[in-house]
Legacy VTK file of the C-alpha trace (Angstrom):
# vtk DataFile Version 3.0
C-alpha trace
ASCII
DATASET POLYDATA
POINTS 199 float
-14.572 6.350 15.324
-11.097 7.263 14.487
-10.401 7.595 10.532
-6.852 6.491 9.556
-5.551 7.809 5.970
-3.395 5.076 4.595
-0.997 6.197 2.250
0.969 3.429 0.243
2.135 1.923 -3.132
1.217 -1.391 -4.305
5.109 -1.775 -5.142
6.227 -1.311 -1.609
7.105 -4.437 0.292
7.084 -2.480 3.229
3.379 -1.728 2.805
2.692 -5.133 2.030
4.482 -6.381 5.295
2.361 -4.369 7.432
-0.895 -4.762 5.727
-2.212 -7.618 7.510
-1.234 -6.314 11.040
-2.823 -2.895 9.836
-6.116 -4.447 9.026
-6.236 -6.149 12.299
-5.829 -3.515 14.468
-8.178 -1.086 12.631
-10.617 -3.711 13.271
-9.980 -4.057 16.832
-10.210 -0.258 16.962
-13.477 0.070 15.337
-11.260 2.609 13.072
-12.014 3.466 9.442
-9.451 3.359 6.777
-9.336 5.999 3.897
-7.411 3.946 1.353
-4.927 6.257 -0.259
-2.666 4.969 -3.072
-0.258 7.786 -3.941
2.408 8.200 -6.541
5.838 8.093 -4.760
7.773 9.169 -8.044
6.536 12.988 -6.998
6.775 12.429 -3.456
10.188 11.251 -3.336
11.103 14.365 -5.643
9.667 16.815 -3.412
10.693 15.107 -0.303
14.412 14.228 -0.780
13.756 10.579 -1.218
15.197 8.486 -3.813
13.774 5.623 -5.829
15.798 2.179 -5.355
17.523 1.871 -8.407
19.053 5.346 -7.547
19.834 4.818 -3.778
23.651 4.022 -2.855
25.045 0.306 -2.970
24.937 0.461 1.152
21.486 1.845 1.222
20.198 -0.906 -1.158
22.418 -3.538 0.659
20.905 -2.895 4.077
17.189 -2.470 2.524
17.595 -6.047 1.721
19.058 -7.185 5.209
16.101 -5.419 6.633
13.459 -7.093 4.409
14.965 -10.354 5.318
14.869 -9.618 9.312
11.053 -8.569 8.860
10.372 -11.582 6.649
11.869 -14.030 9.352
10.437 -12.032 12.540
6.823 -11.722 10.861
6.793 -14.951 9.225
5.755 -13.712 5.920
7.501 -15.628 3.136
8.263 -12.774 1.157
10.840 -12.981 -1.851
13.570 -10.730 -1.327
13.978 -9.860 -5.127
10.873 -10.746 -6.720
11.218 -11.285 -10.552
8.625 -8.824 -11.334
9.710 -5.906 -9.449
9.088 -3.035 -9.942
5.897 -3.826 -11.509
3.588 -1.643 -13.627
1.048 -0.945 -11.228
-1.211 1.627 -12.787
-4.287 -1.198 -13.723
-4.023 -2.500 -10.254
-3.993 0.830 -8.432
-6.838 1.943 -10.488
-8.967 -0.859 -9.333
-8.055 -0.286 -5.652
-9.137 3.177 -6.159
-12.308 2.493 -7.738
-13.179 -0.302 -4.982
-12.448 2.283 -2.139
-14.675 4.616 -4.006
-17.285 2.043 -4.082
-17.067 1.356 -0.116
-15.779 -2.312 -0.964
-12.823 -3.878 1.198
-10.166 -1.916 -0.908
-7.553 -2.707 2.013
-7.919 -6.572 1.652
-7.576 -6.110 -2.041
-4.467 -4.170 -1.940
-2.991 -6.551 0.473
-3.641 -9.477 -2.129
-2.174 -7.334 -4.988
0.825 -6.922 -2.720
0.919 -10.752 -2.057
1.100 -11.337 -5.848
4.117 -9.294 -6.318
6.021 -10.141 -3.004
5.035 -13.786 -2.076
3.719 -15.470 -5.486
6.119 -13.238 -7.909
3.284 -12.702 -9.989
2.637 -9.128 -11.383
0.654 -6.147 -10.577
-0.549 -5.810 -14.242
-1.585 -9.196 -15.815
-5.352 -9.217 -15.643
-5.343 -13.030 -14.432
-3.222 -12.191 -11.556
-5.478 -9.264 -10.618
-8.419 -11.313 -10.886
-6.797 -14.184 -8.271
-5.993 -11.213 -6.006
-9.591 -9.897 -5.948
-10.678 -13.471 -5.536
-8.751 -13.836 -2.639
-9.859 -10.585 -0.923
-13.646 -11.932 -1.788
-13.971 -9.176 -3.884
-16.245 -9.233 -7.102
-13.734 -7.312 -9.553
-16.334 -7.706 -12.456
-18.681 -5.364 -10.347
-15.861 -2.908 -9.297
-15.239 -2.499 -12.960
-18.725 -1.919 -14.138
-19.504 0.772 -11.545
-15.467 2.347 -11.702
-15.353 5.830 -13.263
-13.328 6.590 -16.316
-9.561 5.601 -16.040
-8.640 9.382 -16.125
-11.041 10.356 -13.135
-9.300 7.539 -11.099
-6.073 9.268 -12.279
-7.058 12.576 -10.675
-8.022 10.988 -7.679
-4.612 8.855 -7.284
-2.867 12.611 -8.009
-5.044 14.153 -5.350
-3.822 11.262 -2.774
-0.319 12.401 -3.766
-1.189 15.824 -3.375
-2.817 15.412 0.006
-0.348 13.117 1.195
2.591 15.606 0.875
0.406 18.218 2.043
0.091 16.058 5.238
3.853 15.346 5.334
3.993 12.206 3.871
7.435 11.130 2.654
7.579 7.070 2.445
5.385 4.087 2.390
3.267 3.108 3.911
2.507 6.166 5.984
-0.713 6.142 8.323
-2.084 9.652 9.414
-4.364 10.386 11.955
-6.920 13.126 12.234
-4.758 15.255 14.095
-1.758 15.098 11.838
0.078 12.602 13.294
2.294 10.353 10.991
3.595 7.138 11.497
5.723 6.145 8.678
6.666 2.404 8.018
5.227 -0.635 8.832
7.679 -1.074 12.203
5.984 2.059 13.836
2.463 0.178 13.665
2.886 -0.767 17.366
2.852 2.772 18.275
-0.243 3.668 15.955
-1.942 0.697 17.881
-1.435 2.503 21.118
-2.856 5.524 19.465
-5.697 3.721 18.602
-6.085 2.236 21.855
-5.416 -1.735 20.883
LINES 1 200
199 0 1 2 3 4 5 6 7 8 9 10 11 12 13 14 15 16 17 18 19 20 21 22 23 24 25 26 27 28 29 30 31 32 33 34 35 36 37 38 39 40 41 42 43 44 45 46 47 48 49 50 51 52 53 54 55 56 57 58 59 60 61 62 63 64 65 66 67 68 69 70 71 72 73 74 75 76 77 78 79 80 81 82 83 84 85 86 87 88 89 90 91 92 93 94 95 96 97 98 99 100 101 102 103 104 105 106 107 108 109 110 111 112 113 114 115 116 117 118 119 120 121 122 123 124 125 126 127 128 129 130 131 132 133 134 135 136 137 138 139 140 141 142 143 144 145 146 147 148 149 150 151 152 153 154 155 156 157 158 159 160 161 162 163 164 165 166 167 168 169 170 171 172 173 174 175 176 177 178 179 180 181 182 183 184 185 186 187 188 189 190 191 192 193 194 195 196 197 198
């Protein structure tokens, strides 16, 4: 069984746009996924990237154009500039990490959290919004919370994911990394990942 390391941030529209196809292809390939939310502030700082507000107007305009193209191409009704973006993702990310630690479907949960932000214009921080995302993912959030380690330990895993991503050459989100070290950056590279997985 092939294992794919999945580095992403819940605030990334590209991670969300690729999530449904990524889930489908890994299931078709019988591949396992290591769900690894990472902190992209440090990743950008070490790899030459810039957070969105610091990018040039030309790059910001092109990003919006590309989001609209992919929205229309995929038929995923994202909002190009949701009112809650960027959203405080700390609480939601900790729960995704906790779900992954427990062997639950953290991938589906992360996708539904992305839907909160990019389709429903909700937040990643409001407890009711997080509960709604968990319900759509058929995740028992109360059980996840009960079994979760302390926040400090979850944050250490978040930091470790970030360090591991950097060590593997990750510089953007989403990034899909195969055991041999091959990286597929961006949801627009999923076709190549599918070929590599044999589906």
